[in-house]
MILUMVEX-125782 format. One record per atom (N, C-alpha, C): x, z, y. Coordinates in steps of 0.2 Angstrom, whole numbers, padded with zeros to 4 digits, always signed. Layout:
residues N
XZY
...
This chain:
residues 283
+0004+0000-0006
+0000+0000+0000
+0004+0000+0006
+0002-0003+0011
+0006-0003+0018
+0001+0000+0022
+0002+0006+0025
-0002+0010+0029
-0001+0008+0036
-0006+0006+0040
-0004+0005+0047
-0003+0011+0051
+0001+0010+0057
+0002+0016+0061
-0004+0019+0063
-0003+0026+0062
-0009+0030+0064
-0013+0032+0058
-0012+0029+0052
-0016+0031+0046
-0014+0038+0044
-0018+0043+0043
-0015+0049+0040
-0013+0049+0033
-0009+0054+0031
-0008+0055+0024
-0014+0056+0020
-0015+0053+0014
-0021+0053+0010
-0024+0060+0010
-0030+0060+0011
-0034+0067+0010
-0041+0065+0007
-0044+0070+0004
-0051+0068+0001
-0055+0074+0000
-0061+0073-0001
-0066+0078-0003
-0072+0075-0006
-0075+0079-0010
-0081+0076-0013
-0082+0079-0020
-0088+0077-0023
-0090+0079-0030
-0087+0074-0035
-0086+0077-0042
-0084+0073-0047
-0089+0068-0049
-0086+0062-0052
-0090+0057-0055
-0087+0055-0061
-0090+0051-0066
-0087+0049-0072
-0084+0042-0071
-0078+0041-0074
-0075+0034-0073
-0072+0032-0080
-0073+0025-0081
-0070+0023-0087
-0062+0022-0086
-0058+0024-0091
-0051+0024-0090
-0048+0023-0097
-0042+0020-0097
-0038+0018-0103
-0032+0015-0101
-0027+0017-0105
-0020+0014-0104
-0019+0007-0106
-0015+0003-0103
-0013-0003-0105
-0008-0003-0111
-0007-0009-0113
-0002-0009-0119
+0005-0008-0116
+0007-0001-0116
+0014+0001-0114
+0016-0002-0107
+0011-0001-0102
+0013-0003-0095
+0012+0003-0091
+0015+0004-0085
+0014+0009-0081
+0014+0008-0073
+0012+0012-0069
+0011+0010-0062
+0014+0014-0057
+0013+0012-0050
+0016+0015-0045
+0012+0018-0040
+0014+0019-0033
+0010+0022-0028
+0012+0020-0021
+0010+0023-0015
+0009+0020-0008
+0015+0017-0004
+0013+0016+0002
+0017+0012+0008
+0024+0013+0009
+0027+0011+0013
+0035+0012+0014
+0037+0005+0016
+0042+0005+0021
+0045-0001+0023
+0049-0004+0017
+0049-0010+0016
+0054-0013+0011
+0061-0013+0014
+0066-0011+0010
+0073-0012+0012
+0076-0017+0008
+0076-0023+0012
+0078-0029+0008
+0085-0029+0006
+0090-0025+0009
+0097-0025+0007
+0098-0018+0005
+0094-0014+0003
+0095-0008+0000
+0098-0009-0007
+0102-0004-0009
+0105-0004-0016
+0099-0005-0021
+0093-0002-0020
+0088-0003-0025
+0086-0010-0025
+0085-0014-0020
+0083-0020-0019
+0088-0025-0023
+0094-0024-0021
+0100-0028-0024
+0100-0027-0031
+0099-0021-0033
+0100-0019-0040
+0094-0023-0044
+0088-0023-0042
+0083-0026-0045
+0084-0034-0046
+0087-0037-0041
+0088-0044-0042
+0094-0045-0046
+0099-0041-0045
+0105-0042-0049
+0104-0041-0056
+0100-0036-0058
+0099-0034-0065
+0093-0038-0068
+0093-0045-0067
+0088-0049-0070
+0087-0048-0077
+0093-0048-0081
+0092-0047-0088
+0088-0041-0091
+0089-0036-0087
+0086-0029-0089
+0078-0030-0089
+0076-0033-0084
+0068-0034-0083
+0065-0040-0085
+0069-0046-0085
+0067-0052-0086
+0067-0055-0093
+0071-0052-0098
+0072-0055-0104
+0065-0056-0108
+0061-0051-0108
+0055-0051-0112
+0051-0056-0110
+0050-0057-0103
+0045-0062-0101
+0048-0069-0102
+0055-0070-0101
+0057-0077-0103
+0058-0079-0110
+0060-0074-0114
+0061-0075-0121
+0055-0076-0125
+0049-0073-0122
+0043-0074-0126
+0039-0080-0123
+0042-0083-0118
+0039-0089-0115
+0033-0088-0111
+0032-0082-0108
+0026-0080-0104
+0027-0080-0097
+0033-0083-0094
+0034-0084-0087
+0028-0087-0084
+0026-0085-0079
+0020-0088-0075
+0021-0091-0069
+0017-0095-0066
+0017-0098-0059
+0013-0093-0055
+0016-0090-0050
+0012-0085-0046
+0012-0086-0039
+0007-0086-0036
+0007-0087-0028
+0005-0081-0025
+0009-0079-0020
+0008-0073-0016
+0007-0075-0009
+0001-0073-0006
-0001-0074+0001
-0001-0068+0005
+0005-0068+0009
+0006-0062+0013
+0013-0059+0011
+0018-0059+0015
+0025-0057+0014
+0027-0051+0018
+0022-0046+0018
+0024-0040+0021
+0027-0036+0016
+0026-0029+0017
+0030-0024+0012
+0028-0025+0005
+0021-0025+0003
+0019-0026-0003
+0021-0033-0006
+0019-0038-0002
+0020-0045-0004
+0028-0047-0005
+0032-0044+0000
+0039-0045-0001
+0042-0042-0007
+0040-0036-0009
+0043-0033-0014
+0040-0035-0021
+0034-0037-0021
+0032-0041-0027
+0035-0047-0028
+0037-0051-0023
+0041-0057-0023
+0048-0055-0026
+0051-0050-0024
+0057-0048-0027
+0057-0046-0034
+0052-0042-0036
+0052-0040-0043
+0049-0046-0048
+0045-0050-0046
+0042-0055-0050
+0047-0061-0051
+0051-0062-0046
+0056-0067-0047
+0061-0065-0052
+0063-0058-0051
+0068-0055-0055
+0066-0055-0063
+0059-0055-0064
+0056-0055-0070
+0056-0062-0073
+0058-0067-0069
+0058-0074-0072
+0052-0078-0070
+0047-0076-0066
+0041-0079-0064
+0043-0084-0059
+0039-0090-0059
+0040-0095-0053
+0035-0093-0048
+0038-0091-0042
+0034-0088-0037
+0034-0092-0031
+0028-0094-0028
+0028-0097-0021
+0025-0091-0017
+0028-0091-0011
+0026-0086-0006
+0024-0089+0001
+0019-0086+0004
+0016-0089+0010
+0015-0083+0015
+0015-0085+0021
+0013-0080+0026
+0009-0084+0032
+0007-0080+0037
+0003-0083+0042
+0007-0087+0047
+0014-0086+0047
+0018-0089+0052
+0022-0095+0050
+0021-0097+0043
+0024-0103+0041
+0030-0102+0037
+0032-0107+0032
+0037-0106+0027
+0044-0106+0030
+0045-0108+0036
+0051-0108+0039
+0053-0101+0041
+0048-0096+0042
+0050-0089+0043
+0051-0085+0037
+0051-0088+0031
+0052-0085+0025
+0059-0087+0021
+0063-0090+0025
+0070-0093+0023
+0074-0087+0020
+0074-0081+0023
+0078-0076+0021
+0076-0073+0014
+0069-0072+0013
+0066-0070+0007
+0067-0075+0002
+0067-0081+0003
+0068-0087-0002
+0075-0087-0004
+0079-0086+0000
+0087-0086-0002
+0088-0080-0006
+0085-0074-0004
+0087-0068-0008
+0084-0069-0015
+0078-0071-0016
+0074-0071-0022
+0074-0077-0026
+0075-0083-0023
+0073-0089-0027
+0066-0091-0026
+0062-0088-0023
+0055-0090-0022
+0054-0096-0018
+0049-0099-0019
+0048-0105-0015
+0043-0104-0009
+0045-0104-0003
+0041-0103+0003
+0036-0109+0004
+0030-0108+0005
+0025-0113+0006
+0020-0111+0012
+0016-0116+0013
+0010-0114+0018
+0005-0110+0014
+0001-0107+0017
-0004-0103+0013
-0009-0107+0009
-0011-0113+0011
-0015-0117+0008
-0012-0120+0001
-0005-0120+0001
-0002-0122-0005
+0000-0117-0010
-0001-0111-0008
+0002-0105-0012
-0001-0105-0019
-0008-0106-0020
-0011-0106-0026
-0011-0112-0030
-0008-0117-0028
-0008-0123-0032
-0005-0122-0039
-0008-0123-0044
-0006-0122-0051
-0005-0115-0053
-0006-0110-0049
-0005-0103-0050
-0009-0100-0055
-0006-0096-0060
-0010-0093-0065
-0012-0086-0062
-0008-0083-0057
-0010-0077-0054
-0009-0078-0046
-0013-0076-0042
-0013-0076-0035
-0014-0069-0032
-0009-0067-0028
-0009-0061-0025
-0011-0062-0018
-0017-0059-0015
-0019-0059-0008
-0017-0052-0005
-0012-0052-0001
-0010-0046+0002
-0009-0046+0009
-0015-0047+0012
-0015-0048+0020
-0019-0043+0023
-0019-0041+0029
-0023-0036+0032
-0030-0038+0031
-0035-0034+0030
-0042-0035+0028
-0045-0040+0034
-0044-0038+0040
-0047-0042+0045
-0045-0049+0045
-0039-0051+0042
-0037-0058+0042
-0039-0062+0036
-0043-0058+0031
-0046-0062+0025
-0050-0068+0028
-0055-0067+0032
-0059-0073+0034
-0055-0078+0037
-0049-0077+0040
-0045-0083+0043
-0041-0087+0037
-0041-0084+0031
-0037-0088+0026
-0040-0095+0025
-0036-0100+0023
-0039-0107+0023
-0045-0108+0018
-0050-0112+0020
-0055-0113+0015
-0053-0117+0009
-0056-0115+0003
-0053-0119-0003
-0046-0116-0005
-0045-0110-0003
-0038-0108-0004
-0036-0108-0012
-0041-0107-0016
-0040-0107-0023
-0042-0113-0027
-0043-0118-0023
-0046-0124-0027
-0041-0127-0031
-0034-0127-0030
-0029-0130-0034
-0026-0125-0039
-0029-0119-0040
-0026-0114-0045
-0027-0116-0052
-0024-0114-0056
-0025-0115-0064
-0031-0112-0066
-0034-0115-0071
-0041-0113-0074
-0040-0106-0076
-0045-0101-0074
-0044-0094-0076
-0040-0090-0072
-0038-0093-0066
-0033-0089-0062
-0035-0082-0061
-0031-0077-0061
-0032-0070-0059
-0030-0069-0052
-0035-0067-0048
-0033-0066-0041
-0033-0058-0040
-0027-0056-0037
-0026-0049-0036
-0027-0048-0028
-0031-0043-0027
-0033-0040-0020
-0029-0034-0019
-0024-0033-0014
-0021-0027-0013
-0024-0024-0007
-0029-0026-0004
-0031-0024+0003
-0034-0017+0004
-0034-0015+0009
-0037-0008+0011
-0041-0009+0018
-0046-0006+0019
-0050-0006+0025
-0048+0000+0029
-0045-0002+0035
-0043+0003+0040
-0047+0002+0047
-0053+0004+0047
-0057+0002+0053
-0054+0005+0060
-0052+0011+0060
-0050+0014+0066
-0043+0012+0068
-0039+0011+0063
-0031+0010+0064
-0029+0002+0065
-0033-0002+0062
-0031-0009+0062
-0037-0014+0062
-0042-0014+0057
-0046-0019+0056
-0053-0019+0060
-0054-0014+0064
-0060-0014+0067
-0066-0013+0062
-0072-0012+0065
-0078-0011+0061
-0081-0017+0057
-0081-0017+0051
-0084-0022+0047
-0091-0020+0044
-0096-0023+0047
-0103-0021+0046
-0105-0021+0038
-0103-0027+0035
-0105-0027+0028
-0102-0022+0023
-0096-0019+0026
-0094-0013+0022
-0097-0007+0024
-0098-0006+0031
-0100+0001+0033
-0108+0001+0032
-0112-0004+0034
-0119-0004+0034
-0122-0006+0027
-0119-0011+0024
-0122-0014+0018
-0119-0011+0011
-0114-0007+0012
-0111-0003+0007
-0107-0007+0002
-0104-0013+0004
-0100-0017+0000
-0093-0013-0001
-0090-0013-0007
-0083-0011-0007
-0079-0016-0003
-0073-0014-0001
-0069-0018+0003
-0067-0024-0002
-0066-0023-0008
-0064-0029-0012
-0070-0034-0014
-0076-0031-0014
-0082-0035-0015
-0082-0040-0009
-0081-0037-0003
-0081-0041+0003
-0076-0046+0003
-0070-0045+0001
-0065-0049+0001
-0066-0055-0004
-0069-0053-0010
-0071-0058-0015
-0076-0063-0013
-0081-0061-0009
-0086-0065-0006
-0083-0070-0001
-0078-0068+0003
-0074-0073+0007
-0070-0078+0003
-0067-0076-0002
-0063-0080-0006
-0067-0085-0010
-0073-0083-0012
-0077-0086-0017
-0075-0086-0024
-0071-0081-0026
-0068-0080-0032
-0068-0073-0034
-0069-0071-0040
-0068-0064-0042
-0061-0062-0041
-0060-0055-0039
-0054-0052-0038
-0053-0046-0042
-0047-0045-0043
-0045-0038-0047
-0041-0034-0042
-0043-0028-0041
-0040-0024-0036
-0035-0020-0039
-0029-0021-0036
-0023-0017-0038
-0018-0017-0033
-0013-0012-0033
-0008-0011-0029
-0010-0008-0022
-0016-0007-0021
-0018-0005-0014
-0016+0002-0012
-0015+0006-0017
-0013+0013-0016
-0006+0014-0018
-0002+0009-0018
+0005+0009-0021
+0010+0009-0015
+0014+0013-0015
+0020+0013-0010
+0024+0007-0011
+0025+0003-0006
+0029-0004-0007
+0036-0002-0010
+0039+0003-0008
+0046+0004-0010
+0046+0006-0018
+0040+0009-0020
+0040+0011-0027
+0040+0005-0031
+0038-0001-0029
+0038-0007-0033
+0045-0008-0035
+0050-0007-0030
+0057-0008-0032
+0060-0002-0035
+0058+0004-0033
+0062+0010-0035
+0059+0014-0041
+0053+0013-0043
+0050+0017-0048
+0048+0014-0055
+0050+0008-0056
+0049+0005-0063
+0052+0009-0068
+0048+0010-0074
+0051+0014-0080
+0049+0010-0086
+0053+0011-0091
+0051+0008-0098
+0045+0011-0101
+0042+0008-0105
+0036+0011-0109
+0038+0017-0112
+0033+0022-0112
+0035+0029-0115
+0039+0033-0111
+0042+0031-0106
+0046+0036-0101
+0041+0041-0098
+0043+0047-0098
+0038+0052-0096
+0037+0052-0088
+0042+0048-0085
+0041+0047-0078
+0038+0041-0075
+0035+0037-0080
+0031+0031-0078
+0025+0033-0074
+0024+0029-0069
+0018+0030-0065
+0013+0025-0068
+0006+0027-0066
+0001+0023-0068
-0003+0021-0061
-0006+0015-0062
-0010+0012-0056
-0017+0011-0058
-0022+0012-0054
-0028+0010-0055
-0029+0003-0054
-0033+0000-0059
-0035-0008-0058
-0042-0008-0059
-0046-0012-0054
-0053-0013-0055
-0055-0020-0054
-0060-0022-0058
-0062-0029-0058
-0067-0030-0063
-0071-0036-0062
-0077-0038-0066
-0075-0042-0071
-0070-0046-0070
-0068-0052-0075
-0063-0049-0080
-0065-0048-0086
-0061-0044-0091
-0055-0048-0093
-0055-0054-0093
-0049-0058-0095
-0044-0058-0089
-0046-0058-0083
-0042-0058-0077
-0039-0051-0077
-0043-0046-0078
-0040-0039-0078
-0035-0038-0083
-0036-0041-0089
-0031-0040-0094
-0024-0043-0092
-0024-0049-0089
-0018-0052-0086
-0015-0048-0081
-0019-0045-0076
-0016-0041-0071
-0013-0035-0074
-0016-0031-0079
-0014-0025-0082
-0007-0027-0086
-0007-0032-0089
-0001-0034-0093
+0005-0035-0088
+0003-0039-0082
+0008-0040-0077
+0011-0033-0074
+0006-0029-0072
+0008-0022-0070
+0013-0019-0075
+0011-0019-0081
+0015-0016-0086
+0022-0019-0087
+0022-0026-0086
+0029-0029-0086
+0033-0027-0080
+0030-0025-0074
+0033-0023-0068
+0036-0016-0069
+0034-0012-0075
+0036-0006-0076
+0032+0000-0075
+0025-0001-0075
+0020+0004-0073
+0014+0004-0078
+0011+0009-0079
+0005+0010-0083
-0001+0008-0079
-0006+0007-0082
-0013+0006-0078
-0018+0010-0081
-0023+0011-0077
-0029+0014-0079
-0035+0010-0077
-0040+0008-0081
-0045+0004-0080
-0050+0008-0075
-0051+0006-0069
-0055+0010-0064
-0062+0007-0063
-0064+0003-0068
-0071+0000-0068
-0071-0007-0065
-0077-0009-0063
-0078-0015-0059
-0077-0015-0052
-0078-0020-0048
-0077-0021-0041
-0081-0016-0037
-0088-0015-0040
-0092-0011-0036
-0090-0003-0038
-0086-0002-0042
-0083+0005-0043
-0076+0006-0040
-0074+0001-0036
-0067+0001-0034
-0066+0005-0027
-0072+0008-0025
-0072+0013-0020
-0068+0019-0022
-0067+0020-0029
-0063+0026-0031
-0056+0026-0030
-0053+0020-0028
-0046+0019-0026
-0045+0017-0019
-0050+0017-0015
-0050+0016-0008
-0046+0021-0004
-0044+0020+0002
-0041+0025+0006
-0045+0031+0007
-0042+0037+0006
-0045+0043+0007
-0048+0046+0000
-0046+0043-0005
-0048+0045-0012
-0042+0049-0015
-0044+0053-0020
-0038+0057-0023
-0033+0052-0026
-0034+0046-0028
-0029+0042-0032
-0025+0038-0027
-0027+0038-0021
-0024+0034-0015
-0017+0037-0014
-0012+0034-0015
-0005+0036-0014
-0003+0041-0019
-0006+0042-0025
-0004+0047-0030
+0001+0043-0034
+0007+0047-0034
+0013+0045-0038
+0013+0049-0045
+0009+0047-0050
+0008+0051-0056
+0007+0046-0062
+0006+0050-0068
+0005+0046-0074
-0002+0045-0076
-0003+0043-0082
-0010+0041-0084
-0015+0047-0083
-0013+0053-0086
-0018+0058-0086
-0020+0060-0079
-0015+0061-0074
-0017+0063-0067
-0021+0057-0064
-0019+0051-0065
-0023+0045-0061
-0030+0045-0064
-0031+0046-0070
-0038+0046-0073
-0042+0052-0070
-0039+0057-0070
-0043+0063-0067
-0044+0062-0059
-0039+0059-0056
-0040+0058-0049
-0046+0053-0047
-0047+0048-0051
-0052+0043-0051
-0059+0046-0052
-0059+0051-0057
-0065+0054-0058
-0067+0059-0053
-0063+0061-0049
-0064+0066-0043
-0067+0063-0037
-0066+0056-0037
-0068+0052-0030
-0075+0053-0028
-0076+0053-0022
-0083+0053-0019
-0084+0047-0016
-0090+0044-0017
-0092+0038-0013
-0093+0038-0006
-0093+0044-0003
-0093+0045+0004
-0087+0044+0007
-0086+0039+0012
-0080+0037+0015
-0078+0043+0020
-0072+0045+0019
-0070+0050+0024
-0070+0048+0031
-0071+0053+0036
-0071+0051+0043
-0066+0047+0045
-0060+0048+0043
-0054+0044+0045
-0054+0037+0044
-0058+0035+0039
-0059+0028+0037
-0065+0025+0037
-0069+0028+0043
-0075+0025+0045
-0075+0022+0052
-0078+0016+0053
-0078+0013+0059
-0084+0015+0064
């Protein structure tokens, strides 16, 4: 997660609810915001040690074409890790591919325009500020591979960044359902409560007691499986947080938002969430 200036440290209150949960096949997850340190030892180590993280993906023939739309903290660090794993990554931002030269040189990713990022992609990551979602090019996913899994990392920050969105505030849409309607394609909500730096610093092998878990929500079971497997490949466990209409359980202000913990703690945090949006996250 990339928390805008002025967003408070995660806090919550509310009554418990029931949530569906389960671990992925030996994968584990991460947690919230932080500036990416492109030249930090951790970043250099992830890229330099490709064999450690990439051999399973490449040797098993499972390398994928992945498009990343948004090259901020989360998008940039996912680009670093996914290229290190051997995936074919195209990355785009709102300012044009020429502004992504340094990231491309560092990672080997292909800088493209936003409307080109999804072409042929099996996975597309949309990681832009929520208020910018309506500005994305129409037909953004038209050229994607059949059955493409679309990951939404977004958060709604009405007071701090996005302004008031009536469909979320008045109509009760979850922020990812709102994003899904703009994209015209089902989304899988993941990485929204994950610190960007944890994507570089906190991967752990399956079974490691320090492995973190990430909540993953979505309605498309096949796409959710792809995303959970990819998160596992990145070095994190996952917990099934239900469908997109249940994804309020991992929105800002909930117990799991920013939680750096394993499967049991993440499952319990999801169950403690309240559907009432905290005052700090209302417009």
